[in-house]
Each structure stands twice: as structure tokens, then as C-alpha cells.
C-alpha positions as CSV (number, residue, x, y, z in Angstrom):
1,M,20.4,16.7,8.9
2,P,24.0,15.9,9.5
3,Y,23.8,12.7,7.4
4,A,22.0,14.0,4.4
5,V,24.0,13.8,1.1
6,Q,21.4,14.1,-1.5
7,A,18.1,15.9,-1.5
8,L,15.5,15.2,-4.2
9,R,12.4,16.8,-5.6
10,I,10.2,14.5,-7.5
11,R,7.4,16.2,-9.5
12,R,4.7,13.8,-11.2
13,R,1.5,14.5,-12.7
14,R,-1.5,12.3,-11.8
15,Y,-5.0,11.9,-13.3
16,N,-8.0,12.0,-11.1
17,A,-10.6,9.8,-12.9
18,A,-13.3,11.0,-10.7
19,T,-13.0,14.7,-11.6
20,G,-11.2,14.3,-15.0
21,H,-8.4,16.7,-14.0
22,W,-4.8,16.4,-14.0
23,S,-2.7,17.6,-10.9
24,T,1.0,17.8,-10.2
25,V,2.4,16.4,-6.9
26,T,5.8,17.3,-5.6
27,V,7.4,15.0,-3.3
28,Y,10.8,15.8,-1.4
29,A,13.1,13.2,-0.2
30,I,16.6,13.2,1.7
31,T,19.1,10.1,1.6
32,S,22.4,9.6,3.1
33,L,23.6,7.8,-0.1
34,T,25.9,9.5,-2.4
35,A,25.2,9.8,-6.2
36,A,27.8,7.0,-6.8
37,Q,26.0,4.6,-4.3
38,A,22.5,5.5,-5.6
39,S,21.8,6.5,-9.1
40,P,18.7,8.3,-10.2
41,A,17.2,5.0,-11.5
42,D,18.0,3.4,-8.2
43,V,16.4,6.1,-6.1
44,A,13.2,6.1,-8.7
45,D,13.1,2.3,-8.0
46,W,13.0,2.6,-4.3
47,L,10.4,5.3,-4.4
48,R,8.2,3.1,-6.5
49,G,8.7,0.3,-4.1
50,H,7.9,2.6,-1.2
51,W,4.5,3.5,-2.9
52,A,3.7,-0.1,-3.4
53,I,4.0,-0.5,0.5
54,E,2.0,2.8,1.1
55,V,-0.9,1.4,-1.2
56,L,-1.2,-1.5,1.1
57,H,-1.2,0.6,4.1
58,H,-3.8,2.9,2.5
59,V,-6.1,0.1,1.5
60,R,-5.9,-1.4,5.0
61,D,-6.7,2.0,6.7
62,T,-9.6,2.8,4.3
63,T,-11.2,-0.7,4.1
64,Y,-10.5,-2.0,7.5
65,R,-10.4,1.2,9.3
66,E,-7.0,0.1,10.8
67,D,-5.9,3.4,12.3
68,A,-9.3,3.5,14.2
69,S,-8.5,0.2,15.9
70,R,-8.1,0.3,19.7
71,L,-5.7,-2.8,19.9
72,R,-2.5,-1.5,21.1
73,T,-0.9,-4.1,23.3
74,G,0.5,-7.5,22.7
75,N,0.6,-9.2,19.4
76,A,-3.1,-8.7,18.6
77,S,-2.5,-5.7,16.2
78,R,0.3,-7.4,14.4
79,A,-1.7,-10.7,13.9
80,L,-4.6,-8.7,12.7
81,A,-2.4,-6.9,10.1
82,T,-1.1,-10.2,8.9
83,L,-4.5,-11.6,8.5
84,R,-5.7,-8.4,6.6
85,N,-2.5,-8.6,4.4
86,T,-3.2,-12.2,3.7
87,A,-6.9,-11.4,2.8
88,I,-5.8,-8.6,0.4
89,S,-3.0,-10.7,-1.2
90,L,-5.4,-13.6,-1.8
91,L,-7.8,-11.2,-3.5
92,R,-5.3,-9.7,-5.6
93,L,-4.1,-13.1,-6.5
94,D,-7.5,-13.8,-7.8
95,G,-7.6,-10.7,-9.9
96,V,-9.5,-8.4,-7.6
97,T,-8.8,-4.6,-8.3
98,S,-11.1,-3.2,-5.7
99,I,-10.9,-4.8,-2.3
100,A,-14.0,-3.4,-0.4
101,P,-16.7,-4.7,-2.8
102,A,-14.7,-8.0,-3.0
103,L,-14.8,-8.2,0.8
104,R,-18.5,-7.5,0.8
105,R,-19.3,-10.0,-1.9
106,N,-17.2,-12.6,0.1
107,G,-18.9,-11.7,3.2
108,R,-22.3,-12.7,1.5
109,D,-21.1,-16.1,0.5
110,P,-18.6,-17.9,3.1
111,Y,-17.7,-20.5,0.3
112,R,-16.0,-17.8,-1.7
113,S,-13.5,-17.2,0.8
114,L,-12.9,-21.0,1.4
115,R,-12.5,-21.4,-2.4
116,L,-9.8,-18.5,-2.4
117,L,-7.9,-20.5,0.3
118,G,-8.3,-23.8,-1.8
119,L,-10.2,-25.4,0.8
120,V,-13.4,-26.3,-1.2
């Protein structure tokens, strides 16, 4: 890569609560920023911020099956993504940690969704 200035290797350990085991994950990144422009703390903050975005994409894909959507033209896919992000954000603001069960629970009682929006 002609503009690559720094290459990074990030190793982190993560715990899988389902299996009870630890695993090591290695992530590689390349940046065009020099060490003076991006300190290790800056890069770590940016990577954490990136994972926050990836978590949202993961929730949208696993819960709403967004990658299986057949909408490809116009603004429909963007509009649906906005509505999904709004629903996830409202649930998170309400203290929900697991989105799928909360969606099922709200689907059984339409007034719950209206309460989240402050309409009831």
C-alpha cells in the first residue's frame, strides 16, 4: 500500500460465557497516519469506536436479518436501517441489553412500543 505509514497488531483476550473458555483474537490494521499524528492511545480509541459501530451492524444483521434483505434500490434500505437503528437505540435507552427478546416482548404488546416513544 503506497500510503501505509503504520501497521498495527492488536491482540486481545476474550471470554466466551457459553463455553467458559478464553480465546485470543489478533486484529491487524494499517493507517496512513504517522506516530506523531496518531498515538497508541488515539488508535486504541478509534478501534474501540469502530467496534461500537460493528456491534450495531451485528445486531441489525442477526436480529433483523438485514443482509438477507432483497431491498437494493432507492432509499428503502436506508430508511429501514434508520428505523432499525431507532428501535435499537430506544430499547438501549430503556435499559434493554438483549434486543431480540425485547423485540418479541414488544411485538406481543403494541402499547410497549408506544410507551418507548412517549406516546402513551
